[in-house]
N, CA and C of each residue as an Amber inpcrd file, in Angstrom:
protein
   219
 275.9740000 138.4700000 117.0230000 277.2970000 138.0720000 117.4450000
 277.6760000 138.7500000 118.7640000 277.3050000 140.0210000 118.9290000
 277.6400000 140.7460000 120.1540000 276.8660000 140.2100000 121.3550000
 275.6670000 139.6800000 121.1090000 274.8540000 139.1650000 122.2070000
 275.5250000 137.9510000 122.8370000 276.1530000 137.1130000 122.0310000
 276.8380000 135.9380000 122.5570000 277.9900000 136.3360000 123.4670000
 278.6500000 137.4410000 123.1500000 279.7770000 137.8940000 123.9610000
 279.3070000 138.5020000 125.2820000 278.0540000 138.9130000 125.3500000
 277.5130000 139.5100000 126.5660000 276.9820000 138.4640000 127.5440000
 276.7050000 137.2750000 127.0750000 276.0770000 136.2550000 127.9240000
 276.9660000 135.8750000 129.1020000 278.2340000 135.5900000 128.8530000
 279.1280000 135.1400000 129.9300000 279.2860000 136.1820000 131.0350000
 279.5780000 137.4580000 130.7180000 279.6970000 138.4380000 131.8050000
 278.4010000 138.6120000 132.5960000 277.2640000 138.5480000 131.9200000
 275.9790000 138.7030000 132.6080000 275.7240000 137.5210000 133.5380000
 275.9730000 136.3070000 133.0640000 275.7470000 135.1110000 133.8850000
 276.6780000 135.1200000 135.0970000 277.9460000 135.4350000 134.8860000
 278.9060000 135.4630000 135.9880000 278.5040000 136.5170000 137.0170000
 278.0700000 137.6800000 136.5550000 277.6540000 138.7330000 137.4750000
 276.4250000 138.3160000 138.2740000 275.4720000 137.6820000 137.6350000
 274.2740000 137.2120000 138.3430000 274.6430000 136.1770000 139.4020000
 275.5240000 135.2320000 139.0460000 275.9550000 134.2260000 140.0170000
 276.6990000 134.8610000 141.1890000 277.5370000 135.8520000 140.9030000
 278.2660000 136.5460000 141.9560000 277.3150000 137.3050000 142.8730000
 276.3030000 137.9390000 142.3060000 275.3230000 138.6680000 143.1150000
 274.5490000 137.6980000 144.0120000 274.1760000 136.5490000 143.4860000
 273.4760000 135.5510000 144.3050000 274.3760000 135.0870000 145.4400000
 275.6330000 134.7910000 145.1340000 276.5950000 134.3340000 146.1370000
 276.7960000 135.3750000 147.2420000 276.9950000 136.6220000 146.8460000
 277.2060000 137.6840000 147.8320000 275.9290000 137.9840000 148.6120000
 274.7750000 137.7990000 147.9850000 273.5090000 137.9970000 148.6910000
 273.3400000 136.9750000 149.8050000 273.8380000 135.7770000 149.5760000
 273.7960000 134.7620000 150.6350000 274.6760000 135.1730000 151.8160000
 275.7970000 135.8180000 151.5330000 276.6250000 136.3470000 152.6140000
 275.8760000 137.4190000 153.4020000 275.2110000 138.3030000 152.6910000
 274.4430000 139.3650000 153.3590000 273.3620000 138.7400000 154.2340000
 272.6530000 137.7620000 153.6980000 271.5980000 137.0850000 154.4430000
 272.1790000 136.4100000 155.6810000 273.3200000 135.7440000 155.5160000
 273.9590000 135.0700000 156.6410000 274.4200000 136.0260000 157.7220000
 275.0140000 137.1320000 157.3220000 275.4880000 138.1160000 158.3020000
 274.3290000 138.7590000 159.0560000 273.1740000 138.8430000 158.4290000
 272.0450000 139.4790000 159.1060000 271.4600000 138.5840000 160.2040000
 271.7640000 137.2700000 160.1600000 271.2030000 136.3480000 161.1380000
 272.1770000 135.8650000 162.2020000 273.4660000 136.2260000 162.1060000
 274.4070000 135.7430000 163.1100000 274.2820000 136.5520000 164.3990000
 274.7120000 135.9540000 165.4780000 274.6810000 136.6200000 166.7740000
 276.0450000 137.2830000 166.9890000 276.1440000 138.5420000 166.6050000
 277.4020000 139.2860000 166.6980000 277.0690000 140.7360000 167.0510000
 278.0720000 141.4840000 167.5000000 277.8300000 142.9070000 167.7620000
 277.3560000 143.6270000 166.4930000 276.6340000 144.7070000 166.7140000
 276.0370000 145.4490000 165.5960000 277.0750000 145.8930000 164.5820000
 278.2090000 146.4250000 165.0460000 279.2140000 146.9450000 164.1150000
 279.8330000 145.8290000 163.2840000 279.9200000 144.6290000 163.8180000
 280.4360000 143.4900000 163.0480000 279.4420000 143.1260000 161.9510000
 278.1630000 143.1420000 162.2830000 277.1310000 142.8770000 161.2820000
 277.1650000 143.9200000 160.1700000 277.3110000 145.1860000 160.5590000
 277.3200000 146.2650000 159.5680000 278.4900000 146.0900000 158.6040000
 279.6660000 145.8080000 159.1320000 280.8350000 145.6020000 158.2680000
 280.6380000 144.3680000 157.3940000 280.0950000 143.3060000 157.9810000
 279.8470000 142.0810000 157.2250000 278.8070000 142.2370000 156.1400000
 277.9650000 143.2430000 156.2490000 276.9570000 143.5020000 155.2210000
 277.4560000 144.5340000 154.2190000 278.1910000 145.5390000 154.6770000
 278.6600000 146.6120000 153.7900000 279.6420000 146.0900000 152.7410000
 280.5370000 145.2050000 153.1340000 281.5440000 144.7120000 152.1920000
 280.9000000 143.9720000 151.0080000 279.9890000 143.0100000 151.2290000
 279.3480000 142.3720000 150.0680000 278.5080000 143.3450000 149.2320000
 277.8620000 144.3160000 149.8730000 277.0850000 145.3060000 149.1170000
 278.0140000 146.1100000 148.2140000 279.1630000 146.4940000 148.7350000
 280.1550000 147.2170000 147.9350000 280.6270000 146.3530000 146.7630000
 280.8820000 145.0840000 147.0090000 281.3290000 144.1850000 145.9450000
 280.2510000 143.9630000 144.8860000 278.9900000 143.9090000 145.3020000
 277.8940000 143.7970000 144.3370000 277.8410000 145.0430000 143.4590000
 277.9390000 146.2080000 144.0730000 277.9350000 147.4550000 143.3050000
 279.0970000 147.5250000 142.3290000 280.2610000 147.0950000 142.7730000
 281.4390000 147.1020000 141.9030000 281.2700000 146.1370000 140.7380000
 280.7310000 144.9640000 140.9960000 280.5540000 143.9930000 139.9170000
 279.5250000 144.4740000 138.8950000 278.4930000 145.1690000 139.3450000
 277.5100000 145.7300000 138.4050000 278.1500000 146.8320000 137.5690000
 278.9650000 147.6680000 138.2070000 279.6740000 148.7270000 137.4750000
 280.5830000 148.1200000 136.4060000 281.3320000 147.0840000 136.7640000
 282.2330000 146.4330000 135.8090000 281.4420000 145.7820000 134.6810000
 280.2890000 145.1970000 134.9890000 279.4430000 144.6010000 133.9530000
 278.9670000 145.6580000 132.9620000 278.5240000 146.7960000 133.4680000
 278.0590000 147.8740000 132.5880000 279.2040000 148.3530000 131.6880000
 280.4000000 148.5060000 132.2610000 281.5590000 148.9230000 131.4720000
 281.8860000 147.8820000 130.4020000 281.8010000 146.6120000 130.7440000
 282.0960000 145.5400000 129.7850000 281.0730000 145.5200000 128.6630000
 279.8110000 145.7410000 128.9780000 278.7770000 145.7730000 127.9400000
 279.0070000 146.9560000 127.0050000 279.3730000 148.1030000 127.5580000
 279.6920000 149.2650000 126.7090000 280.8690000 148.9470000 125.8030000
 281.8580000 148.2720000 126.3350000 283.0430000 147.9030000 125.5720000
 282.6890000 146.9570000 124.4270000 281.8310000 145.9910000 124.6970000
 281.4220000 145.0460000 123.6570000 280.6220000 145.7600000 122.5740000
 279.7170000 146.6370000 122.9780000 278.8940000 147.3590000 121.9970000
 279.7170000 148.3060000 121.1350000 280.7620000 148.8850000 121.7140000
 281.5750000 149.8210000 120.9310000 282.5400000 149.0900000 120.0000000
 282.7010000 147.7780000 120.2020000 283.5680000 147.0070000 119.3330000
 285.0120000 146.9890000 119.7850000 285.3070000 147.6100000 120.9130000
 286.6730000 147.6340000 121.4320000 286.8840000 146.4240000 122.3230000
 287.1190000 145.2800000 121.6930000 287.2020000 144.0200000 122.4180000
 288.5140000 143.8380000 123.1640000 289.5970000 144.3070000 122.5880000
 290.9190000 144.0160000 123.1220000 291.4160000 145.1860000 123.9530000
 291.3870000 145.0460000 125.2700000 291.8890000 146.0970000 126.1420000
 293.3790000 146.3060000 125.9830000 294.1050000 145.2710000 125.6360000
 295.5520000 145.3820000 125.5150000 295.9790000 146.2650000 124.3490000
 295.0810000 146.4790000 123.3920000 295.4420000 147.3300000 122.2450000
 295.5930000 148.7930000 122.6510000 295.0800000 149.1640000 123.8230000
 295.1870000 150.5400000 124.2980000 296.5820000 150.8480000 124.8350000
 297.3410000 149.8040000 125.1480000 298.6240000 150.0190000 125.8230000
 299.7960000 149.6690000 124.9270000
């Protein structure tokens, strides 16, 4: 039962990583100043890292059985 609840966050995270990777690939090929390229690459990398962190937290939450975040407040 817990595996079914993990499928959606994992699929969404994978799709987001693919989408952001295309941005990184695109920024690496445009003709722009170096600092513009660096910023255009750093932001998607940061977002990929954040989405992986959130996925790990969500998986821990599902495994611990604490499904409802609103119950904490």
